[in-house]
C-alpha positions in Angstrom: -20.3 -10.7 12.7 -20.1 -11.3 8.9 -17.0 -10.4 7.0 -18.2 -7.1 5.6 -19.4 -6.0 9.1 -16.0 -6.9 10.5 -14.2 -4.9 7.9 -16.4 -1.9 8.5 -16.1 -2.1 12.3 -12.3 -2.5 12.4 -10.4 0.5 13.7 -6.8 1.4 14.5 -6.7 1.2 18.3 -4.2 3.3 20.2 -5.4 2.8 23.8 -5.6 -0.7 25.3 -6.9 -2.1 28.6 -4.2 -3.7 30.7 -5.9 -7.1 30.7 -3.7 -9.9 29.2 -4.8 -11.6 26.0 -5.0 -15.4 26.5 -2.6 -17.4 24.4 -5.4 -19.4 22.7 -6.8 -16.1 21.4 -3.3 -15.1 20.1 -3.0 -18.5 18.5 -6.4 -18.0 16.8 -5.2 -14.7 15.4 -2.0 -16.3 14.1 -4.0 -19.1 12.6 -6.0 -16.5 10.7 -2.7 -15.0 9.5 -1.4 -18.2 8.0 -4.6 -18.7 6.1 -3.9 -15.7 3.9 -3.1 -16.3 0.3 0.5 -16.3 -0.7 2.2 -16.4 -4.1 3.3 -20.0 -5.0 2.2 -20.9 -1.5 5.5 -19.7 -0.2 4.0 -18.5 3.1 6.6 -15.8 3.5 5.8 -14.9 7.1 7.3 -15.6 10.5 6.0 -14.2 13.7 7.5 -13.1 17.0 5.0 -12.7 19.9 6.0 -10.2 22.6 3.9 -10.2 25.7 4.0 -9.9 29.5 7.3 -9.0 31.1 9.0 -8.7 27.7 6.8 -5.7 26.7 8.8 -3.1 28.7 12.1 -4.6 27.4 10.8 -4.3 23.8 9.8 -0.7 24.3 13.1 0.2 25.9 14.9 -1.3 22.8 12.6 0.6 20.5 13.2 3.8 22.3 17.0 3.3 22.1 16.7 2.8 18.4 14.6 6.0 18.1 17.2 7.9 20.2 20.0 6.5 17.9 18.1 7.8 14.8 17.6 11.2 16.4 21.2 11.5 17.3 22.1 11.0 13.6 19.7 13.8 12.7 17.2 11.5 11.0 13.4 12.0 10.9 11.7 9.8 13.5 8.2 10.6 12.5 5.6 9.5 15.0 7.7 6.7 16.4 7.9 8.1 20.0 4.1 8.1 20.1 4.0 4.6 18.7 6.4 3.4 21.4 4.0 4.7 24.0 1.1 2.9 22.4 3.1 -0.4 22.2 4.0 0.0 25.9 0.3 0.0 26.7 -0.6 -3.0 24.5 -0.6 -6.4 26.2 0.7 -8.1 23.0 2.7 -7.0 20.0 3.5 -9.4 17.2 6.3 -8.7 14.8 6.1 -10.0 11.3 9.1 -11.1 9.3 9.8 -12.1 5.7 12.3 -14.9 6.0 13.2 -14.6 2.3 13.7 -10.8 2.5 16.8 -8.7 2.8 17.3 -5.7 4.9 16.3 -2.5 3.2 19.9 -1.2 2.8 21.2 -4.4 1.3 21.7 -4.6 -2.5 18.8 -6.1 -4.4 18.7 -7.2 -8.0 15.6 -6.9 -10.2 14.4 -10.5 -9.5 14.9 -10.0 -5.8 12.9 -6.8 -5.9 10.0 -8.5 -7.7 10.1 -11.5 -5.3 10.2 -9.2 -2.3 7.2 -7.2 -3.6 5.2 -10.5 -4.0 6.2 -11.6 -0.5 5.2 -8.3 1.0 1.8 -8.5 -0.7 1.3 -11.9 0.9 2.4 -10.7 4.3 0.0 -7.7 4.0 -2.8 -10.2 3.5 -1.7 -12.1 6.6 -1.6 -8.9 8.6 -5.0 -7.8 7.5 -6.3 -11.3 8.4 -4.8 -10.8 11.9 -6.5 -7.4 12.3 -9.9 -8.7 11.2 -9.6 -11.8 13.4 -8.8 -9.6 16.3 -11.9 -7.5 15.6 -14.1 -10.5 15.3 -12.7 -11.8 18.7 -13.4 -8.6 20.5 -9.9 -7.2 20.4 -8.4 -4.0 19.1 -5.4 -3.9 16.9 -2.9 -1.4 15.5 -0.8 -2.2 12.4 2.6 -0.5 13.0 5.2 0.6 10.5 7.0 2.9 12.9 9.2 0.0 14.1 11.5 0.9 11.2 12.9 3.7 13.3 14.4 1.0 15.5 14.8 -1.7 12.9 18.3 -3.0 13.7 17.9 -2.7 17.5 14.6 -4.6 17.5 15.7 -7.3 15.1 18.9 -7.9 17.0 17.0 -8.0 20.3 14.6 -10.6 19.0 17.2 -12.6 17.2 14.9 -12.8 14.2 16.1 -13.8 10.8 15.0 -12.1 7.6 13.4 -8.7 6.8 11.3 -7.1 9.5 8.0 -6.0 7.8 5.7 -4.7 10.5 4.4 -5.1 14.0 0.8 -5.3 15.2 -0.2 -4.5 18.7 -3.3 -6.2 20.2 -5.4 -5.9 23.3 -8.9 -5.1 24.6 -9.7 -1.7 23.3 -10.0 1.2 25.8 -11.3 3.6 23.2 -14.0 3.6 20.4 -12.7 5.8 17.6 -15.0 7.0 14.9 -14.4 5.7 11.3 -11.7 7.6 9.5 -12.7 9.4 6.3 -12.3 7.4 3.1 -12.3 8.6 -0.5 -15.3 7.5 -2.5 -14.9 4.4 -4.6 -15.4 6.4 -7.8 -12.6 8.7 -6.9 -10.1 5.9 -6.6 -11.3 3.7 -9.4 -11.1 3.8 -13.2 -13.4 1.5 -15.1 -12.3 0.4 -18.6 
């Protein structure tokens, strides 16, 4: 597949087959991630791979975090559905910014700008992962709903830095149609 075909074919997958993903395939996806551009070549990404017998434990921790938010009367969005999806995925990779602070920590202006630059770099790494997975015959789901269990998941993993996202991977058990996109001319201003 060429790059543009891979981009056009990529979908957010929410149903995965139970077949495990070989470690060499996961390593290939991570290699694609670290080839992303990053400001000043800081490479502000760290990864935690959850697979096999750790998946049910991760989902239990996530559900506890969601329950904690619910008990405080906070909006949990679609996080319960996301936990179900993650439970069915053979692999979930969490992405951290080792230079980032937790969202509730005080940030000065310079830290805010640096964090923004780091998050842009991490976004490129995540997109590389999703495209590599597509090219390797895997489905992926870029997940932000982990924030509903931010503290619980971070503590369970013992990870340092700011949790940015998670991506679930596996062999797709669905073939969703493309989602609608606004036309280029509607989202672009030429000067």
